[in-house]
C-alpha positions in Angstrom: 0.0 0.0 0.0 1.9 2.8 -1.2 -0.6 5.6 -1.3 1.1 8.9 -1.3 -0.4 11.7 0.6 0.1 15.2 -0.7 2.4 17.4 1.3 0.9 20.2 3.2 2.4 22.8 0.7 0.7 21.0 -2.2 -2.6 20.9 -0.4 -2.4 24.6 0.6 -1.6 25.6 -3.1 -4.5 23.6 -4.4 -6.9 25.1 -1.8 -5.7 28.6 -2.8 -6.1 27.9 -6.5 -9.6 26.6 -5.9 -10.5 29.6 -3.8 -9.2 32.0 -6.5 -11.2 30.1 -9.2 -14.3 30.2 -7.0 -14.1 33.9 -6.6 -13.7 34.5 -10.3 -16.6 32.1 -11.1 -18.9 33.4 -8.5 -18.9 37.1 -9.4 -17.3 38.0 -12.7 -18.1 41.7 -12.4 -17.9 42.5 -8.7 -17.1 46.2 -9.3 -20.3 46.8 -11.3 -22.3 44.9 -8.7 -20.9 46.9 -5.9 -21.5 50.2 -7.8 -25.1 49.2 -8.5 -25.7 48.3 -4.8 -24.2 51.6 -3.7 -26.3 53.6 -6.2 -29.5 51.8 -5.0 -28.6 52.5 -1.4 -28.0 56.2 -2.2 -31.2 56.5 -4.1 -33.1 54.9 -1.2 -31.4 57.3 1.3 -32.3 60.3 -0.8 -35.9 59.1 -1.3 -36.2 58.7 2.5 -34.7 62.1 3.1 -36.3 64.2 0.3 -39.3 62.2 -0.7 -40.0 60.7 -4.1 -38.2 62.4 -7.1 -40.3 64.5 -9.4 -41.8 62.8 -12.4 -41.3 63.8 -16.0 -42.2 67.4 -17.1 -45.4 66.1 -18.8 -46.5 64.5 -15.5 -45.7 67.6 -13.5 -47.7 69.7 -16.0 -50.6 67.3 -15.7 -50.4 67.7 -11.9 -50.3 71.5 -12.2 -53.4 71.5 -14.4 -55.2 69.3 -11.9 -54.2 71.4 -8.9 -55.3 74.7 -10.6 -58.5 73.1 -11.7 -59.2 71.9 -8.2 -58.5 75.4 -6.8 -60.6 77.1 -9.4 -63.6 74.8 -8.9 -63.4 75.3 -5.1 -63.6 79.1 -5.3 -66.8 80.6 -4.0 -67.1 84.1 -5.3 -69.1 86.5 -3.1 -69.0 89.1 -5.9 -71.8 87.6 -7.9 -74.3 87.3 -5.1 -76.3 84.2 -4.1 -78.4 84.0 -7.3 -75.6 84.4 -9.8 -73.0 82.3 -7.9 -74.5 79.0 -9.1 -74.3 80.1 -12.7 -70.8 81.5 -12.3 -69.7 78.2 -10.7 -71.1 76.3 -13.6 -69.3 78.5 -16.1 -66.1 78.2 -14.1 -66.4 74.4 -14.0 -67.1 74.3 -17.8 -64.0 76.5 -18.4 -61.9 74.1 -16.3 -63.2 71.0 -18.2 -62.4 72.7 -21.5 -58.9 73.6 -20.4 -58.2 70.1 -19.3 -59.7 68.7 -22.5 -57.3 71.0 -24.5 -54.2 70.2 -22.5 -54.5 66.5 -22.1 -54.1 65.5 -25.8 -51.1 67.8 -26.1 -49.4 66.1 -23.2 -50.3 62.7 -24.4 -48.9 63.3 -27.9 -45.7 65.2 -26.9 -44.4 64.1 -23.5 -40.8 64.4 -24.7 -41.3 68.0 -25.8 -42.1 69.0 -22.2 -38.9 67.3 -20.9 -36.9 69.1 -23.6 -38.5 72.4 -22.7 -37.7 71.8 -19.0 -34.1 71.0 -19.8 -33.8 74.1 -22.0 -35.3 76.3 -19.3 -32.7 74.9 -16.8 -29.9 75.7 -19.2 -31.2 79.2 -19.9 -31.4 79.8 -16.1 -27.8 78.6 -15.6 -26.6 80.8 -18.4 -28.4 83.8 -17.0 -27.1 83.1 -13.5 -23.6 82.9 -14.9 -23.9 86.2 -16.7 -25.3 88.0 -13.7 -22.6 86.6 -11.4 -19.9 87.8 -13.8 -21.4 91.2 -14.0 -21.7 91.5 -10.3 -18.0 90.5 -9.9 -17.1 93.3 -12.3 -19.2 95.8 -10.4 -17.8 94.9 -7.0 -14.2 94.6 -8.0 -12.9 97.7 -9.8 -9.5 96.2 -10.6 -11.0 93.8 -13.2 -12.4 96.6 -15.4 -9.5 98.5 -17.0 -11.4 100.1 -19.8 -12.3 103.1 -17.7 -8.6 103.7 -16.9 -7.4 103.7 -20.5 -5.2 100.7 -20.1 -7.3 98.6 -22.5 -4.9 96.9 -24.9 -7.8 96.2 -27.3 -7.8 96.7 -31.0 -9.3 100.2 -30.8 -7.3 103.4 -31.3 -7.0 106.1 -28.7 -8.0 109.5 -30.0 -6.8 112.7 -28.3 -9.6 115.3 -28.5 -7.5 118.3 -27.5 
């Protein structure tokens, strides 16, 4: 009976090789998985702290129209008197229904347009804010505007009026 037992070094190397293979086989893209888990945890934390994120621009417009319609239909106007207030309320309700009927098909056909308009509005606001901040810096720091001092090295020619 000459069964040879593997030495402890051989057994250790074999166990390490199997462990390395097991790690590679188990999760081929551990980094992506960890990033996805971190992103999901961060989204859950923000949702818990700030509430649900806003929907698309089309959904937000629909919510705005509904909120305005609810407020308008709930208004009781004392200006018309008791007799005319019922008629005025009916007219107001009809106007609200017509406005909703006009807005809904537009939202349904073009939801991406509203997202595009919201993005464009955000970019315009950022450009305006940048321009205003730059102008405020020039107003508050007199060293940045050298045109008033005549030291402007621009392409214009200085003319002596004497």
